[in-house]
N, C-alpha and C positions, 0 to 999 in steps of 0.2 A: 504494500500500500504506500502511496505517496501523496503528498499534499503540497500546495504552494500558497504562499501568502505574498501579496503585493502591497507594500505600504506606500503611502503618499503623504507628502507634507501639505498638500492642498486640499481644501474642503471640496464638497461637491459643487460643481458649477451648474448654473442654470442653462439649460439647453432649449432649443426651439421646441423640443418635445414637451418640456415642462410648460412652456407658454401655451402650446396647443392643447394640452390637457386642461389648463385653467380656462381657456376660451371655450372648450367643449363643455366644461362643467357649468360655466356661465350660461351657455345656450340651453343646456338641459334644464337648468333652474328656471329660466325664462319660459320654456315650454311647459314645465310642470305648473307654474303659476298661471299661465294662460289657460291650460286645461282645467285646473281646479276652480278658477274664478269665472272669467267672462264666457269661455266656451261652454262650460257646464250650464251656465244660466241660459245661454242662447239655445242650446239643444234640448233642454229639459222639456219633457212632455211631447216631443216629436216622435213620430213613428220611425223606428230605426230602419224599417224596410223602405221608407220613402227617401231614397238616396238623392233624387232630384231636388227635393225640398232642402235637405241638408246642404247639398252643393250650392244651392241658390243663397242660402243664409250665409254660408262661409264666403262665397264670392262677394256678397254685399259688404261683409265686414272687412275683408282684406283689401277692398278697393276704396274704403272710406279714408278721408284725410286723417281722421283721428283714430286710426286702427290701433288697438291696444298692444299690438306686437310691432316692433320696429321693422320696416321693410326689409332690412338686411337679414332678418331672422325668420322671414316667412319661408 
């Protein structure tokens, strides 16, 4: 059996992967908030089989100037 240890005098460095992970986490949190709050209220009581109505409502919301989700996150 053998093992190797590599030591470093430098701490961990932030990489673009770390940044992408944070960005992804931010986007996921935005999506969860959007689903739990406005989207839930918009779709409550609709027939889930009526896809055209759901599509119409979502289309109206995402084209409004005051859309609760920033355009870059749609």
